[in-house]
PLY file of the C-alpha trace (Angstrom):
ply
format ascii 1.0
element vertex 79
property float x
property float y
property float z
element edge 78
property int vertex1
property int vertex2
end_header
70.21 106.14 67.98
68.02 109.47 67.49
69.72 112.53 65.98
68.87 115.43 69.32
69.67 118.60 66.59
72.87 118.60 67.57
74.24 117.82 64.09
76.07 114.56 65.29
73.46 112.65 63.04
72.13 110.65 66.01
75.92 108.75 66.64
76.57 110.78 69.97
79.94 111.74 71.29
81.55 108.34 71.33
80.14 107.18 68.05
77.99 104.18 67.40
80.38 101.35 68.98
80.62 102.71 72.40
80.38 99.80 74.91
79.82 100.97 78.45
80.99 98.56 81.49
79.71 98.73 85.23
81.53 97.99 88.19
80.06 97.80 91.88
80.02 96.17 95.22
76.62 94.56 94.06
78.13 92.68 91.50
79.65 89.07 92.54
83.16 88.89 92.61
83.38 86.70 89.82
81.35 88.71 86.93
82.85 91.90 88.53
86.42 89.76 86.96
85.18 88.98 83.99
83.36 93.15 83.70
87.14 93.82 84.07
88.54 91.35 81.78
86.22 92.45 79.26
86.94 95.58 79.20
90.46 95.19 79.30
90.33 93.09 76.08
88.33 95.90 74.33
90.15 98.77 74.91
93.85 96.50 74.01
92.73 94.25 71.15
89.85 96.13 69.61
90.55 100.01 70.23
87.09 101.65 70.38
85.68 103.95 72.67
84.50 102.24 76.19
83.56 103.65 79.31
83.78 102.06 82.69
81.57 103.51 85.64
82.54 102.25 88.73
82.28 102.52 92.56
85.00 102.87 95.23
84.89 99.03 94.46
87.31 100.08 91.98
89.15 102.62 94.00
92.67 100.55 93.71
94.23 97.76 92.14
93.06 98.37 89.17
96.39 97.87 85.79
94.21 99.29 83.13
96.95 100.75 81.18
94.99 101.82 77.75
93.04 104.18 79.85
93.17 107.34 78.31
91.17 108.99 81.17
90.04 108.44 84.65
87.08 111.22 85.91
86.69 110.78 89.88
83.55 112.13 90.42
82.79 111.92 94.08
86.79 111.65 95.55
86.67 109.40 98.70
86.95 111.41 101.87
89.20 109.01 104.03
92.46 107.87 102.98
0 1
1 2
2 3
3 4
4 5
5 6
6 7
7 8
8 9
9 10
10 11
11 12
12 13
13 14
14 15
15 16
16 17
17 18
18 19
19 20
20 21
21 22
22 23
23 24
24 25
25 26
26 27
27 28
28 29
29 30
30 31
31 32
32 33
33 34
34 35
35 36
36 37
37 38
38 39
39 40
40 41
41 42
42 43
43 44
44 45
45 46
46 47
47 48
48 49
49 50
50 51
51 52
52 53
53 54
54 55
55 56
56 57
57 58
58 59
59 60
60 61
61 62
62 63
63 64
64 65
65 66
66 67
67 68
68 69
69 70
70 71
71 72
72 73
73 74
74 75
75 76
76 77
77 78
């Protein structure tokens, strides 16, 4: 981590232990399941800042009870 001069000491807005996960249609189904399991495990068993970036592949059917924030950048045009 590098100090950007913002006075955070290079830890970033989520600290040094933030985990980043990604989900999209190009990831095979089995691997997506593993990624969701890892994300869920971190958010329940060892609470630490974690970010899940997903395309519309995650638009429905996800049960993530420990999630504090959901940001939908480009909402779907169809229902």
